N, C-alpha and C positions, 0 to 999 in steps of 0.2 A: 507494499502499502499497508502491511500489518495483517493481523488475524490469520497468521499461518497455521496456528493450532489453538486449542483451548488450553489455558494455562493451569495454574495450580488449583487443586480441589478447594472449593469453598470461596474462591476469589470471584468467579463469574457466576452465571445463573445456576441455581441449585440443581435444576433438572439435568444439566450437563454432567454433574457428578455421577448420576445414575446411568445416563444413556450413552456416554462416550465409550467407544469400544477398545481403547488402549490406554496404557498408563502414560503419565507425563514423559517419562524417560523414553518410552517406545516412540512416542510421537515426535519428540525433539530430534532423536537420532535418525528415526525413519524419514522425517521430512528433510533433514540435512543430507541424507544419502540420496534421496530423490533429486534434490536441487543439484548436487554434485554431478549426478548422471546427466541431468538436463544440460548443464553448462558444458560438460564434456562433449555431448552430441552437437551442441551449437558451435563448438570450436571447429567442427568439420566444415562449417559453412561461412563463418565470419572470422576476419583477421583479428579483431579485438572484441572483447565483451566487458562492459563496465556496468556494475551492479550497484544500485542505490537501495537503501532500506529505511523504513520508518516503523515505529511500534504502533500496534493497534490496542484495542481495549481487551480483547480476549486473551492476549498473551501477558497481561500485566501480572505482577507478583504481589500486589497489595489489593485489599478489598476495595478501597477507593483509589482512583487514579491520582498519582502524584504529579504536581507541576514541576518539581525538581526531580532530577535523575530519571527522566522519562525513559532513558535508554535501558534502565533496569527492567527488562521485559524479555520474555521468551522469544518474541518476534525478532529481537536483536541478537539473542544468543545463537539462533540457528544460522544466520548469515555470517556470524563471527566464526562458527565452526567451519562453514564452507570456505571462508577466506583463508583459513589455516590450511585447508586441503590444497588450495591453489596458490600457496605462498611462493612456490618456486616457478610458477607459470606467469611470465611477464605479460602474456596476452590477456589475462583476466585481472581486472582491477576492481576495487570496492570503495564506496562512499558510505561509511557507517557512522553517522554523527552521534554525538552525545546530546541528543535533542529529540523532540517529538517530530521534527521535520528535517528534510534535507534540501539543499539547493545545489543544482548541478547544471552544466552547460551541454547542449547538443547543437552542434553546427551553428554557434553564435546565438542560439536561443537559450534563455535561462529558465529552468524549470524548478518549481518548488513542489515537493511531494510530502503529504502527510496522510494519516489514516482517515480522519474526518469525524471521529467521535467528539472532538473538541468543539464542533459546531453544534449549537443548540437547535434541536428539532426532532420530530418524531413523525412516523407515518407518512413517508414520502421524502422527497429531496427538498430541504428548506432553502430555497433559492436566496431569499433575503439574508438568512443567516450566513450562508456560504459567502455571499458577496461582501457582507460587512466584515466577516472574519478575514477573508483574503485581502481586502483593502487595508485593514488595520495592520496585518502582518507585512504587507508590501511597504507601507509607510515606515514601520519600525525597521525593516531591513534596509530601506533606502538610507536611513540615518547613518547606518554603519557601513554604507557603501556596497551593499549586496542586494539590490533590487532584482526582481524576477519578472519574467514575461508571462509564463504559463504555469498552470497548476494541475496536478494530478492527485486524486484522492479516491478512497474506497468507502467502506463502512455502510453506505446506504443500499447496497445490493442492487443498484440500478445504474444502467449505462445512460449517460447523458453528457451534453456539452453545451457551453454557452460562451459567448464572446464577452470580453471585458475591455476596458479602455486600452490596455496593452496586453495582447496575447489572448489566451483561451483557457477555460476551466474544463477539465475532463473528470467526470465522475465515473469510476470503473464499475463494471458489473461484478458478480460473485460466482465462483466455481460451484458453490454449494447448491444454488438454485432454490426453489421454493421448498418449504418444509411445514411442519405442524404449526410452528410459531407464526409463520407468514399467514397461513389460512385462518388460524384462530384469532389473529389480531386484525383481520379484515384488510390486510395489505395486498397490494397487487402481486400475484405470483410470477415475478420476473424469471425468465429462463436463465440457466447457468451460462455465463458469458464472461468474456474479458475484452478489453479494448486495446487495439494496437494502432499506432500512427507513425507516419514517416515525416522526417524533418529535412528540408532542403537547405543547403548552406547559404543560399541567396534569398529564397522566398519564404522560408520558415515552414510551418506545418502545411503540407500539401495534400495529404490523404489520410483517411481514418478507416480502419477495418474493425467493425464489431464482430467478434468471433463467438458464435453460439455453439454450445456443446450438447450432444445428444444425451438424454437421461440414461 
């Protein structure tokens, strides 16, 4: 769901130029290596692994985000490198769209995934903005015969979920956890977390696991 790394110098927040501890090349190939190792370990437990990706705002290559060519983003370069590593492994497949979002199916349920910086809002989860954005995107994709049931997003560093007319919206947490920006902006210091859920082929989403990580 994006924001795998901080992108090019001068593109994101100026303070990241000074405080990040590695170069762009080191983070791109280092993150790619970690993901390859993770997938390889998961193959010991699962018959198939399918990976979807969407670009965030930290990985962008331009000072202002582009509406066109949203895939020109370091968040998409990394999974493309990983997909080449597993190109001869039929058990691992990828959905890497030329768009700011992906749509994919899990046991008959259709999921749309995007980062979330496209939604207007600040200082908390903008429920109204998310609902409006998702409804408009659902309507647009229904016209072209690709409606979706559920939504997964990141960006807001908060884990939450709410129901919609069809399906559910998941806002994922963040592995980073709270930092100086969180505290100085008066935001809630949410713990480092990720959200996992299971999908039943007949019932749909049946269980959700919020995973919290120790500092």
